[in-house]
N, C-alpha and C positions, 0 to 999 in steps of 0.2 A: 142828080148827082152822078158824077162820073165814077168809073170803077176805081180810079186811083184814090178819090176822096173816101169812098166806102172802106177801103182797106186801111186808111190812116186813122179811122175813128171806129172804136168798138165800145160796147157797153155790157154791163151785167147788173143783175138785181142784187141789192144789199139791204141790210136793215140798219137804221140809225136811230138814235134816241132823240126824240123831239117832244115838246110839250103838246098834249092833245086834250081835248075835252072828254071827261070820263062819263060813262053811262051809269045808271043807277045800279045795275048788276055788278059792274066793275067796282063801284064804291063799296058795295056789300062784301064782295070777295076780298077787297083790300082791308076792310074792317076786321074780317076773320083772321087774316094773316097777321094784322097788327096785334090782335089779342094773343095769338099763338107765340109771336116773337117776344112780347112782353113777359109772358109766362116762362118762356125759355130763359130769358135774361135773369128773371128773379130766381129761378132754380139754380142757374150757374153761379149767381152771386152768393146764394146760400151755401152751395157746395164749396166755394172758395173760402167762405168764412169758417166752415167746419175744418177744412184742410189747413187753414192758417192757424187755427187754435190747436189742432193736433200737432202741427209742425212746431209751433211755439213751445208746447210742452215737451216735445222731443228735444228741442234745442236746449231748454232749461235743464233737462236730465243730463244731456251731454256736458253742459257747463258745470253742473254739480260734480260729475265724474272727473272732469278735467281738474277741478279744484282739489278733489281728493288725491288724485295722482300727483299733482304738484306738491301737496303737503307731504305725501309719502317720500317723494324725492328730497324735499328740503329737510325733513326730520330724520329720514332713514328708518322710519317705523311705519307699519301698516297693519291693517286688520286682515287676518286670514283664518280659515276654519281649521281647528286643531282638535285632536282627540281629547276628551275630558271624561271624568267620571262623576256621577251624581251620587252623593251620600245622603241618606235619610236618617236623621237623628230623631227618632220617634219620641224619646224621653224629653229631649230639649225642645221639640217642636220646630226644628229647623231643617233646611236642606242646604247642603254645601256642594258647589260645583268646583272640581279641582282638575287642573290640566294633568294629563298622564305623563307628558314629556318633561315638565319642569316641576311638578307638584305644587305649582302656584295656585292659590285659591282665586278663582275667577269671580265667583259670586256667592253670597249667602242670602237666604230669604226664609221667612216663616213658612211652615207647612200650609198648604191650601186646605180649606175645609173638606174638599173631596178627598184629599190625601189622608187627612185625619180619619175620615169615615172608613177608609179601607181597612183600618186596624181595629174597628169596633165590631163586636158581635152583632148579628142582625137585630136582635131584640133591643139593642141600645140605640139603634138608628131611628130618628124620627120618621113617622110614616110617610111624610111628603118627600123624604130623601131616599126612600127604599127602592124606588124604581131603578135609579142609576146603580144602586148597590146590588140589585138582584142578579145582574149578569156576573158580577164578581163572585157572589156566593155560589152560583151554579157551577162555576169553573173550579171552585175549591172542593176537594174531596171531603166527604163528611167526617172521615177519621183524621184529617190533617190537624196538626197543632196550630195554635194561633200564629206562631212565628213563620209557618209555611203557607200562610194565606196568600191569595192572589194579590198582586201588586208588588211594589218594591220591598225588599227585605233589608234588614240591617246587615252590614258586612262585618262579621266578627273576625274571621281569618281569611284574607283574600286568597291564600294558597290552599285552603281546605276546599274540597269538592263535595257539595251536598246535592243530592238528587231529590226532586220533589215528587218522584214517582216510585211505584213498586212494580216488580215483575210479577205478573199474574200467570197462573197455570192455565191449562186448557179448560178447567172447570170454572174459571173466573175468580179463584181464591188466590191469595198471596202464596208464593212458593216458600 
């Protein structure tokens, strides 16, 4: 070849993808890769299922909130937290919840058994129920009147101030 022909032709080494015959070692290595890839696919599919169900529940929550907001706009009324007072009517066996801003009665319900037991002396409480009551009894001073026992009290005069404690002197006795 002449010098001119050598300059007009050049070459370099590259890699191309072609079909080849695989050796046994290559087949084993490919088998391991296949198993790893299948496991990765299954893991990702499971992750996506979990994410999909999570996002579905989040979207349902948002849809519910959107419906609440639409209803508030349409009706001009909505639910908000307001100050209320809970009244215990021990003799009637009821509890009444009343808003402090409008004096509207929000709810009435019967006393729960645990609330009824708070008013009973310890010896009248069944043995199986005494464990819960023991904490309340320990908090109640031994000289307290039944009306001043631990737990909710009946409101007789909301403007009257009653203290459930006594001032003790340095010797530990009431002054």
